[in-house]
TORTOR-105245 format. One line per field, with one value per residue (C-alpha): residue number from 1; residue in one letter; x negated, y, z. Coordinates in Angstrom, 3 decimals. Layout:
BEGIN
n <- c(NUM, ...) .
res <- c(A, ...) .
xx <- c(X, ...) .
yy <- c(Y, ...) .
zz <- c(Z, ...) .
***
This chain:
BEGIN
n <- c(1, 2, 3, 4, 5, 6, 7, 8, 9, 10, 11, 12, 13, 14, 15, 16, 17, 18, 19, 20, 21, 22, 23, 24, 25, 26, 27, 28, 29, 30, 31, 32, 33, 34, 35, 36, 37, 38, 39, 40, 41, 42, 43, 44, 45, 46, 47, 48, 49, 50, 51, 52, 53, 54, 55, 56, 57, 58, 59, 60, 61, 62, 63, 64, 65, 66, 67, 68, 69, 70, 71, 72, 73, 74, 75, 76, 77, 78, 79, 80, 81, 82, 83, 84, 85, 86, 87, 88, 89, 90, 91, 92, 93, 94, 95, 96, 97, 98, 99, 100, 101, 102, 103, 104, 105, 106, 107, 108, 109, 110, 111, 112, 113, 114, 115, 116, 117, 118, 119, 120, 121, 122, 123, 124, 125, 126, 127, 128, 129, 130, 131, 132, 133, 134, 135, 136, 137, 138, 139, 140, 141, 142, 143, 144, 145, 146, 147, 148, 149, 150, 151, 152, 153, 154, 155, 156, 157, 158, 159, 160, 161, 162, 163, 164, 165, 166, 167, 168, 169, 170, 171, 172, 173, 174, 175, 176, 177, 178, 179, 180, 181, 182, 183, 184, 185, 186, 187, 188, 189, 190, 191, 192, 193, 194, 195, 196, 197, 198, 199, 200, 201, 202, 203, 204, 205, 206, 207, 208, 209, 210, 211, 212, 213, 214, 215, 216, 217, 218, 219, 220, 221, 222, 223, 224, 225, 226, 227, 228, 229, 230, 231, 232, 233, 234, 235, 236, 237, 238, 239, 240, 241, 242, 243, 244, 245, 246, 247, 248, 249, 250, 251, 252, 253, 254, 255, 256, 257, 258, 259, 260, 261, 262, 263, 264, 265, 266, 267, 268, 269, 270, 271, 272, 273, 274, 275, 276, 277, 278, 279, 280, 281, 282, 283, 284, 285, 286, 287, 288, 289, 290, 291, 292, 293, 294, 295, 296, 297, 298, 299, 300, 301, 302, 303, 304, 305, 306, 307, 308, 309, 310, 311, 312, 313, 314, 315, 316, 317, 318, 319, 320, 321, 322, 323, 324, 325, 326, 327, 328, 329, 330, 331, 332, 333, 334, 335, 336, 337, 338, 339, 340, 341, 342, 343, 344, 345, 346, 347, 348, 349, 350, 351, 352, 353, 354, 355, 356, 357, 358, 359, 360, 361, 362, 363, 364, 365, 366, 367, 368, 369, 370, 371, 372, 373, 374, 375, 376, 377, 378, 379, 380, 381, 382, 383, 384, 385, 386, 387, 388, 389, 390, 391, 392, 393, 394, 395, 396, 397, 398, 399, 400, 401, 402, 403, 404, 405, 406, 407, 408, 409, 410, 411, 412, 413, 414, 415, 416, 417, 418, 419, 420, 421, 422, 423, 424, 425, 426, 427, 428, 429, 430, 431, 432, 433, 434, 435, 436, 437, 438, 439, 440, 441, 442, 443, 444, 445, 446, 447, 448, 449, 450, 451, 452, 453, 454, 455) .
res <- c(M, K, G, L, R, P, P, G, R, L, F, A, A, F, V, F, L, V, A, A, C, R, P, A, G, D, G, V, I, A, L, A, G, A, T, L, I, D, G, S, G, R, E, P, V, K, D, A, L, I, L, V, K, G, G, H, I, E, A, V, A, R, V, N, E, I, N, V, P, R, G, A, R, E, I, S, L, I, G, K, T, V, I, P, G, L, I, D, A, H, A, H, I, E, R, W, A, V, E, R, Y, V, A, W, G, V, T, T, V, R, D, L, G, A, M, T, T, D, S, A, I, A, L, R, N, D, C, N, L, G, S, V, L, G, P, R, V, F, T, A, G, A, M, I, D, G, V, P, P, T, Y, P, T, A, T, G, V, A, T, G, S, D, A, R, R, A, V, D, Q, R, A, V, V, G, A, D, L, L, K, I, Y, T, K, I, T, P, P, L, L, A, P, L, M, D, E, A, A, T, L, R, L, P, V, A, A, H, L, G, K, T, D, A, V, T, A, A, K, A, G, V, A, S, L, E, H, M, A, G, V, V, Q, A, A, A, L, N, P, A, P, Y, L, S, A, H, D, R, F, L, A, G, W, T, L, E, E, S, G, W, A, S, L, D, S, T, T, V, A, R, V, A, R, A, L, V, A, T, H, V, A, V, V, P, T, L, V, L, H, E, M, L, A, R, L, D, N, P, T, L, L, L, R, P, G, M, E, D, V, P, T, S, A, A, S, V, R, D, V, A, G, L, L, Q, R, T, R, W, R, A, P, E, F, Q, A, F, R, R, A, R, P, R, Q, D, Q, F, V, R, E, F, K, R, A, G, G, L, I, A, A, G, S, D, A, A, N, Q, L, L, V, P, G, L, S, L, H, E, E, I, G, L, L, V, A, A, G, F, T, P, L, E, A, I, T, A, A, T, R, K, G, A, Q, L, L, H, A, D, S, L, G, L, L, G, A, G, K, V, A, D, L, V, V, L, D, G, D, P, L, R, G, I, L, A, T, R, R, I, A, W, V, M, L, R, G, R, L, I, Q, P, D, S, L, R, K, T, W, A, K) .
xx <- c(-91.105, -90.375, -93.069, -96.069, -99.028, -98.951, -100.945, -102.784, -103.709, -104.613, -107.308, -108.983, -109.045, -110.307, -113.364, -114.223, -114.649, -116.940, -118.946, -119.567, -120.474, -123.251, -126.987, -128.162, -131.333, -129.534, -131.183, -134.276, -137.320, -140.096, -143.952, -145.821, -149.502, -151.247, -153.197, -151.636, -153.003, -149.810, -150.802, -151.294, -154.534, -155.073, -157.162, -155.375, -152.819, -153.847, -150.869, -148.316, -144.876, -142.629, -138.701, -137.373, -133.794, -132.462, -135.057, -135.914, -138.310, -136.267, -139.026, -143.034, -144.951, -146.998, -146.163, -144.150, -143.455, -139.915, -137.943, -137.442, -133.314, -131.962, -131.559, -133.943, -136.677, -139.614, -143.445, -146.570, -149.474, -151.946, -155.517, -153.914, -153.866, -150.798, -151.061, -148.438, -147.637, -149.838, -149.126, -150.992, -150.809, -151.468, -150.711, -149.630, -146.647, -145.786, -143.114, -145.328, -146.864, -144.461, -144.898, -148.745, -148.417, -146.534, -148.836, -151.305, -149.787, -148.922, -145.198, -145.264, -146.886, -146.623, -146.038, -147.970, -147.348, -145.418, -144.624, -141.256, -139.177, -135.969, -138.051, -139.814, -136.338, -134.917, -137.805, -137.980, -133.865, -134.681, -137.146, -135.607, -132.264, -133.820, -132.439, -136.486, -139.371, -141.434, -142.708, -140.856, -141.626, -141.499, -142.175, -142.942, -141.368, -143.962, -146.384, -146.512, -149.485, -150.540, -150.456, -151.410, -150.913, -153.362, -150.814, -147.680, -145.470, -146.399, -144.466, -146.300, -145.423, -147.124, -144.996, -143.710, -140.044, -141.417, -143.143, -139.511, -138.008, -139.714, -139.254, -135.792, -135.827, -137.232, -135.214, -131.824, -132.614, -133.696, -137.687, -139.224, -142.027, -144.321, -147.680, -149.463, -152.112, -155.561, -153.881, -152.499, -153.641, -153.470, -151.216, -148.923, -149.376, -147.810, -144.381, -144.115, -145.240, -141.984, -139.855, -140.888, -140.845, -137.145, -136.166, -138.109, -140.685, -144.032, -146.228, -149.645, -152.073, -155.152, -156.855, -159.061, -158.644, -157.470, -159.891, -159.335, -159.070, -156.465, -154.391, -154.450, -154.051, -150.933, -149.180, -150.028, -149.417, -152.196, -155.407, -156.033, -159.444, -161.151, -160.424, -161.190, -163.518, -166.637, -164.868, -164.357, -167.669, -170.404, -171.862, -170.208, -167.108, -166.597, -168.627, -166.139, -163.059, -163.258, -164.117, -160.432, -159.558, -160.443, -159.372, -162.783, -164.978, -163.817, -163.573, -166.845, -168.559, -167.010, -167.489, -170.996, -170.866, -170.668, -174.517, -175.195, -173.705, -175.549, -174.521, -173.754, -171.680, -169.687, -169.089, -167.997, -165.335, -164.389, -163.285, -161.797, -159.520, -158.657, -157.678, -154.775, -153.384, -153.511, -153.985, -156.592, -156.354, -159.991, -159.334, -162.833, -162.357, -161.816, -165.191, -166.733, -165.199, -166.099, -169.596, -169.808, -167.718, -170.651, -170.731, -168.648, -168.850, -165.791, -163.250, -164.604, -164.254, -161.940, -158.574, -158.264, -156.730, -153.063, -153.314, -151.476, -153.965, -151.360, -151.958, -154.172, -153.811, -156.463, -158.399, -158.820, -162.432, -163.689, -160.970, -161.941, -165.466, -164.896, -162.630, -165.437, -168.369, -170.005, -173.136, -175.967, -176.968, -172.926, -172.896, -176.373, -174.767, -171.703, -173.729, -175.469, -172.327, -171.390, -173.097, -171.468, -167.976, -168.152, -170.021, -167.042, -164.703, -166.293, -166.745, -162.731, -162.385, -164.736, -162.751, -159.415, -157.752, -155.339, -156.827, -154.405, -155.480, -154.841, -156.408, -154.872, -153.907, -153.044, -155.983, -159.555, -160.495, -158.103, -156.181, -152.484, -152.634, -156.352, -157.869, -156.242, -158.181, -161.214, -160.683, -160.159, -163.534, -165.041, -163.404, -165.411, -168.734, -168.087, -168.611, -164.820, -164.315, -162.307, -159.367, -159.886, -159.678, -156.308, -154.802, -155.911, -153.782, -150.675, -149.953, -151.569, -149.759, -146.247, -147.230, -148.205, -144.427, -143.020, -141.711, -141.613, -140.256, -143.394, -146.622, -146.435, -145.083, -143.064, -139.090, -136.767, -139.678, -139.217, -140.125, -142.867, -146.023, -149.186, -150.072, -154.235, -155.615, -158.987, -159.810, -160.269, -162.126, -164.975, -165.014, -162.969, -162.660, -160.400, -157.495, -158.224, -156.869, -153.126, -150.958, -147.856, -145.947, -143.053, -140.759, -137.712, -137.563, -138.199, -141.235, -143.004, -146.157, -148.506, -149.429, -145.714, -145.295, -148.611, -147.175, -144.023, -146.373, -148.146, -144.481) .
yy <- c(175.846, 177.591, 179.925, 178.310, 176.690, 172.340, 171.568, 169.241, 171.990, 174.113, 172.216, 172.176, 175.426, 175.785, 172.462, 174.646, 177.759, 175.988, 174.770, 178.001, 179.729, 177.229, 177.850, 176.383, 175.111, 173.545, 170.390, 171.063, 170.665, 172.674, 172.073, 174.905, 176.257, 172.576, 170.812, 168.285, 164.265, 162.735, 159.555, 159.693, 159.844, 163.318, 166.264, 167.978, 170.793, 173.597, 175.670, 173.030, 173.254, 170.484, 170.501, 167.034, 166.683, 163.274, 161.300, 162.361, 164.871, 167.381, 169.602, 170.120, 173.058, 175.593, 178.093, 180.893, 178.745, 178.149, 179.460, 178.304, 177.700, 180.386, 178.002, 175.662, 174.614, 175.924, 174.342, 176.010, 173.609, 175.835, 174.279, 171.051, 168.000, 166.155, 162.806, 160.315, 157.759, 154.643, 150.964, 148.130, 145.900, 142.553, 142.674, 139.867, 142.211, 141.861, 143.362, 145.016, 146.734, 148.625, 152.102, 151.245, 151.108, 154.742, 156.518, 155.861, 156.385, 153.420, 153.445, 150.511, 146.953, 143.969, 141.464, 138.262, 135.050, 134.899, 132.761, 131.810, 133.266, 134.215, 136.147, 138.080, 138.401, 140.519, 142.184, 143.626, 144.038, 145.766, 148.391, 148.930, 149.851, 151.705, 149.726, 150.363, 152.807, 151.058, 151.166, 149.640, 146.117, 143.562, 140.056, 136.842, 134.672, 131.839, 130.932, 127.496, 125.475, 121.849, 118.909, 119.324, 122.738, 124.606, 126.363, 124.540, 127.746, 127.745, 124.955, 121.672, 120.930, 117.351, 117.305, 119.443, 119.166, 120.030, 122.944, 124.269, 123.661, 125.768, 128.495, 128.228, 127.832, 131.610, 132.941, 131.980, 134.135, 137.044, 137.121, 139.626, 137.442, 134.652, 133.545, 130.486, 129.431, 127.311, 123.751, 124.715, 122.827, 123.439, 120.323, 122.131, 125.416, 124.990, 123.698, 126.259, 128.770, 128.030, 128.043, 131.895, 132.790, 131.779, 133.305, 136.613, 136.192, 137.652, 135.123, 136.316, 133.893, 133.161, 130.306, 127.804, 124.367, 126.317, 128.864, 132.190, 132.336, 129.571, 130.777, 134.003, 132.393, 130.471, 133.788, 134.477, 138.424, 139.137, 137.681, 138.016, 138.645, 137.673, 133.900, 131.790, 134.255, 132.354, 129.261, 130.624, 131.866, 128.590, 126.652, 124.024, 124.385, 121.264, 121.191, 124.708, 122.941, 119.681, 121.989, 123.409, 120.040, 121.580, 124.986, 126.437, 124.149, 125.689, 129.320, 129.274, 127.635, 129.926, 133.419, 132.310, 131.468, 134.528, 135.373, 132.114, 134.688, 136.506, 139.906, 138.891, 136.014, 138.205, 140.958, 138.371, 136.788, 140.126, 140.789, 137.287, 138.160, 141.426, 139.904, 138.237, 141.326, 140.006, 142.632, 142.200, 142.941, 142.368, 143.342, 143.824, 145.358, 141.564, 140.472, 143.002, 142.115, 138.365, 139.551, 141.667, 139.135, 138.870, 142.493, 143.273, 146.761, 146.395, 145.610, 149.165, 150.420, 153.839, 152.849, 149.494, 151.088, 151.360, 147.561, 145.637, 143.648, 140.719, 141.235, 138.235, 138.217, 141.026, 140.578, 136.884, 136.906, 134.676, 131.629, 132.350, 131.979, 128.633, 127.044, 128.001, 127.581, 130.601, 131.584, 133.907, 131.864, 131.769, 135.563, 136.686, 134.190, 136.312, 139.741, 138.355, 138.197, 141.480, 143.181, 140.766, 141.409, 144.790, 144.464, 142.457, 145.083, 147.423, 145.094, 144.780, 148.774, 149.187, 146.787, 148.395, 146.387, 146.928, 147.340, 147.767, 148.062, 146.012, 145.180, 141.211, 143.316, 142.110, 139.275, 139.122, 142.735, 144.234, 146.739, 147.767, 150.863, 151.871, 148.499, 149.949, 153.481, 151.298, 149.561, 153.359, 154.032, 150.644, 151.003, 154.199, 152.720, 150.308, 152.475, 154.076, 157.885, 159.138, 159.884, 156.937, 154.784, 157.056, 156.213, 152.436, 152.628, 154.672, 154.555, 151.033, 149.346, 150.414, 149.406, 146.171, 145.747, 147.387, 150.222, 152.913, 155.205, 154.744, 155.700, 159.121, 162.347, 163.850, 165.017, 161.994, 159.764, 159.165, 161.325, 159.132, 161.340, 162.007, 165.559, 165.433, 168.110, 167.372, 167.182, 163.324, 164.508, 165.909, 162.892, 159.916, 159.618, 162.541, 160.103, 159.051, 162.705, 162.893, 165.902, 164.500, 161.265, 161.964, 158.798, 158.120, 162.622, 162.565, 164.017, 162.057, 163.275, 160.161, 161.566, 162.021, 158.784, 156.889, 158.581, 156.334, 153.059, 154.321, 154.008) .
zz <- c(109.835, 107.015, 105.438, 107.711, 105.270, 105.808, 108.564, 105.908, 103.439, 106.695, 107.955, 104.176, 104.174, 107.626, 106.462, 103.134, 105.227, 107.701, 104.895, 102.478, 106.334, 106.309, 105.684, 102.333, 104.324, 107.099, 107.542, 105.778, 106.744, 104.527, 105.616, 104.371, 103.341, 103.857, 101.434, 99.352, 98.864, 97.060, 96.791, 92.491, 92.841, 91.098, 92.772, 95.818, 95.543, 97.815, 99.412, 99.023, 99.989, 100.868, 101.245, 102.935, 103.655, 104.412, 104.759, 101.424, 99.640, 97.846, 95.929, 95.988, 94.544, 95.965, 98.425, 96.945, 93.788, 94.718, 97.541, 101.151, 101.682, 104.212, 107.659, 106.783, 109.548, 108.615, 109.801, 108.911, 108.221, 107.230, 107.659, 107.221, 104.746, 104.152, 102.459, 102.101, 104.860, 105.128, 103.592, 104.855, 102.543, 104.409, 107.951, 110.777, 112.881, 116.122, 117.781, 120.422, 117.636, 115.527, 117.057, 116.874, 113.210, 113.525, 115.635, 113.187, 110.562, 109.129, 107.584, 105.989, 106.223, 104.244, 106.727, 105.412, 108.075, 111.156, 113.881, 112.215, 109.695, 111.484, 114.221, 110.997, 109.228, 112.767, 113.425, 109.732, 109.964, 113.606, 111.667, 108.079, 110.132, 112.451, 115.614, 117.127, 115.907, 113.347, 110.174, 107.055, 106.907, 103.982, 104.645, 103.533, 106.772, 107.717, 106.098, 102.946, 103.489, 102.593, 105.051, 107.992, 108.141, 109.406, 112.024, 113.618, 112.208, 108.839, 106.475, 105.253, 101.854, 100.043, 96.741, 94.153, 95.767, 99.204, 97.432, 95.610, 98.920, 100.913, 98.540, 98.198, 102.274, 102.350, 99.092, 101.079, 104.193, 102.358, 102.308, 100.192, 99.085, 99.726, 101.446, 100.667, 102.426, 102.318, 101.871, 98.592, 95.864, 92.382, 91.585, 94.533, 93.594, 90.001, 90.929, 94.098, 91.342, 89.078, 91.759, 92.832, 89.211, 88.933, 92.065, 91.589, 94.768, 94.889, 96.179, 97.730, 98.468, 100.775, 99.207, 100.288, 97.978, 94.823, 93.147, 92.538, 88.662, 88.986, 91.085, 89.101, 86.213, 88.022, 88.293, 92.104, 92.801, 94.841, 96.562, 100.057, 102.003, 98.459, 99.418, 96.276, 94.790, 95.831, 94.524, 91.584, 91.212, 92.447, 90.113, 92.135, 93.832, 94.996, 98.374, 99.025, 98.111, 100.570, 103.271, 103.508, 104.283, 107.873, 108.348, 110.389, 108.081, 104.968, 105.982, 107.837, 104.604, 102.386, 104.605, 104.014, 100.410, 99.261, 100.176, 97.206, 94.769, 92.146, 91.175, 87.661, 88.417, 90.928, 88.277, 85.347, 88.142, 89.133, 85.376, 85.008, 87.507, 86.475, 82.942, 84.853, 86.228, 90.016, 92.653, 95.147, 98.550, 100.263, 103.813, 104.437, 107.726, 108.857, 106.921, 108.790, 112.321, 111.438, 110.962, 114.623, 116.721, 118.637, 119.629, 122.779, 122.703, 119.837, 122.209, 124.029, 120.804, 120.518, 119.795, 121.915, 124.783, 122.126, 122.459, 125.629, 127.889, 127.145, 123.348, 122.889, 119.232, 119.543, 122.687, 123.004, 120.997, 123.170, 122.345, 118.864, 119.646, 121.951, 118.484, 116.370, 117.785, 115.907, 117.417, 115.829, 112.761, 111.533, 112.064, 110.332, 107.373, 107.488, 107.684, 104.448, 102.780, 103.037, 100.675, 97.808, 99.313, 98.685, 95.457, 94.482, 95.551, 93.365, 90.031, 90.361, 90.838, 88.039, 85.670, 86.419, 89.211, 91.510, 95.313, 97.936, 101.378, 104.052, 107.578, 108.760, 112.339, 114.479, 114.758, 116.889, 117.212, 114.122, 116.104, 114.755, 112.922, 113.485, 111.968, 108.298, 108.922, 109.367, 106.263, 104.254, 105.913, 104.349, 101.013, 100.855, 102.138, 99.575, 96.928, 96.921, 96.680, 99.516, 97.118, 95.850, 99.143, 100.060, 97.046, 97.905, 101.357, 99.614, 96.225, 95.468, 97.804, 96.698, 93.530, 94.949, 96.595, 93.621, 95.659, 93.582, 95.934, 98.130, 98.474, 97.360, 97.503, 95.112, 94.858, 95.441, 97.018, 100.999, 103.315, 104.540, 105.197, 107.302, 108.675, 109.413, 111.218, 109.361, 105.096, 104.536, 101.144, 102.831, 105.593, 105.398, 108.927, 109.193, 108.408, 111.784, 113.176, 112.616, 114.151, 112.874, 111.214, 109.630, 108.867, 107.013, 107.249, 110.907, 112.754, 115.344, 117.643, 118.150, 121.578, 122.596, 121.257, 123.137, 126.635, 126.385, 126.091, 129.458, 131.479) .
***
């Protein structure tokens, strides 16, 4: 009809009017009053204000330094501490465990060694696309090992061509990095690293038949479990290298071998490794649990209730003891090794090396989520300040992943954070007292999440 505004223009005007009436803070969450440990390693910020929208942090300031937008959801966190979402830099993620990580404030995991590459990629995609509630996942897929591979799920390589092919297979399906295992020798490592460099895939190394300095000079991104350090420090590495023809024999000898190293040699090897710019993921919690596998009460410690009775990867301690035949002499040797392992971590940090916190969960006695907090505590016991240990589990892990938006709480970063009921700088056990977890801007209460597991 003549004189009426066209319907399209009328609708546009209506949308504009609605938008104009919407409060500026619509969709904004304002977290106010907490002490902020931002992941940078800097001193905490008191009375912090964090504005979150759309899964990202819009601003970080002190309360009253900036205005909270009208219409924002304001949450008072007075008396609490906020830290970045934790990053487990060495995990073996299983589908049952993904919500457990979240409940413990672990919002990102670096998955190193899955049952199959396809299953790892599928689980990563489910978590990263939000199909399931779980941490952000970076995965290496199945491990690459020598022949015969230690685990049937790993890809065994006998020649340089095999090694290149194994790298290519993981690149094609979209693996984020590679994981090499104990039977990779220097002649296999060279072509593997060349192919990985061409495809820009970082390599995480659990070594056995290659020493740590050789692997670091070849360009591996990280040394897992500090494996290969004993070989690099020993006057005669040959027995350690040959022992890794058989996985359990190599593991036992290398774990015990730490106790034979002197402090001067450990410091020298640490400095040599720092010079190569390799990172270290020490997984002290793994070494601690190996030394205490003969203590049955660890299966009853707080946090084990999060592990389903069917999760043999964590609960089957008896099976591991049967396979390894470890007895009192081995456990005593493992316990003697622990001070030298701690010293290496201190020396590597003192020399300026990057140390990222990892748990090796899920494995015997290593609980997804909880064990990363145990690792943080062990880093403090080894000589880190609480702030340094938290940084190892946040910003340092992000640096290892080359993920600039993670591990740091600042404008433009991903809104992954943990709200603690206590102050971890006064007592590191406070990292376990979790009030809230924010994952991609979504607030989650761990207690509410745990109630769903009981159903």
